[in-house]
C-alpha positions in Angstrom: 7.4 -3.7 -17.1 6.3 -4.6 -13.6 3.7 -6.9 -12.2 2.4 -6.4 -8.7 0.8 -9.1 -6.4 -0.6 -8.1 -3.0 -0.9 -10.5 -0.1 -1.4 -10.5 3.7 -5.1 -9.4 3.9 -7.6 -11.0 6.1 -10.2 -10.5 8.9 -9.0 -9.2 12.2 -10.5 -7.5 15.2 -10.3 -3.8 16.0 -7.0 -3.0 17.7 -5.1 -5.8 16.0 -2.2 -5.4 13.6 -1.7 -6.7 10.0 1.1 -6.5 7.5 0.4 -6.3 3.8 3.0 -7.2 1.2 3.3 -6.4 -2.5 5.7 -8.5 -4.6 7.0 -7.0 -7.8 8.5 -8.7 -10.7 11.7 -7.9 -12.5 15.0 -6.3 -11.6 13.9 -2.7 -11.8 11.9 -2.5 -8.6 14.2 0.2 -7.1 13.4 2.5 -10.1 9.8 2.8 -9.1 8.1 4.9 -6.5 5.4 2.9 -4.8 2.1 3.5 -3.1 -0.9 2.0 -1.2 -4.5 2.8 -2.0 -7.8 1.4 -0.6 -11.4 1.2 -1.8 -14.7 0.5 -0.3 -17.6 -0.6 -2.5 -19.6 2.4 -3.7 -16.8 4.9 -2.8 -13.8 6.3 -4.7 -10.4 4.8 -4.3 -8.4 6.7 -1.6 -4.8 7.3 -1.0 -3.2 5.6 2.0 0.6 5.9 1.8 3.5 6.5 -0.6 7.2 5.9 -0.6 10.0 7.1 -2.9 12.1 4.8 -5.0 15.0 4.9 -2.5 12.7 4.5 0.5 13.9 7.7 2.1 10.7 9.7 1.4 7.3 8.7 2.7 3.8 10.2 3.0 0.6 9.2 4.7 -3.1 10.0 4.6 -4.3 11.8 7.7 -6.6 8.9 8.5 -3.7 6.4 8.9 -0.9 8.7 10.1 0.7 7.3 13.3 -0.9 3.9 12.8 0.4 2.7 9.4 4.0 2.4 8.2 5.1 2.0 4.6 8.5 0.4 3.8 10.3 -1.4 1.0 13.0 -4.0 0.5 14.5 -3.4 -2.9 16.7 -6.5 -2.6 13.5 -8.6 -2.2 11.5 -6.4 -4.7 8.8 -6.1 -2.0 6.7 -3.3 -0.7 5.1 -3.5 2.8 2.4 -1.8 4.8 2.4 -2.4 8.5 -1.0 -1.6 9.9 -1.4 -1.2 13.7 -4.4 -0.2 15.9 -6.8 -1.2 13.1 -10.3 0.3 13.3 -13.6 -0.6 11.5 -13.0 2.3 9.0 -9.9 0.5 7.7 -12.0 -2.2 6.1 -11.4 -2.0 2.4 -9.7 -3.6 -0.5 -6.0 -2.5 -0.5 -4.1 -2.0 -3.7 -0.4 -1.5 -4.2 0.8 0.7 -7.2 4.0 1.6 -8.9 5.1 4.8 -10.6 7.9 5.6 -13.0 8.4 8.8 -10.9 10.9 8.9 -8.0 8.1 9.9 -5.7 4.5 9.8 -6.8 2.5 11.0 -3.8 -1.3 10.8 -3.4 -2.4 11.2 -7.0 -3.6 7.9 -8.4 -2.9 9.2 -11.9 0.8 9.2 -11.1 0.8 5.4 -10.9 0.9 3.3 -14.0 0.9 -0.2 -12.5 -1.6 -1.7 -10.0 -2.0 -5.0 -8.2 -5.1 -7.1 -7.9 -5.9 -6.0 -4.4 -6.2 -7.8 -1.1 -9.2 -7.6 1.3 -8.8 -6.3 4.8 -11.8 -6.7 7.1 -11.8 -5.2 10.6 -14.5 -6.5 13.0 -15.5 -5.2 16.5 
């Protein structure tokens, strides 16, 4: 019902900013809660941030709270993750995900649709 394509990843220096985008197909984007997850090789995928289907409710992992901001533009069917003050530990493949729930939170099993991922590399 929905296809997700991430973009905006790249290599930056510590302290820099980066904005990730996730483009969704179809006219039903506003009916899905959305989230961002990230994964490092050899480690489990971890929760980064979540947003309700209306955009009024948001949540963040403690590791990114105060540095990252999640937002959505339902008119453009696009999800965003603004990442500021990047640190080496932010290096990972970032995935966007969609859920049929109104707010899906940090549980990966709540999300039924996933993008292909985009690499973010932070260098010193």
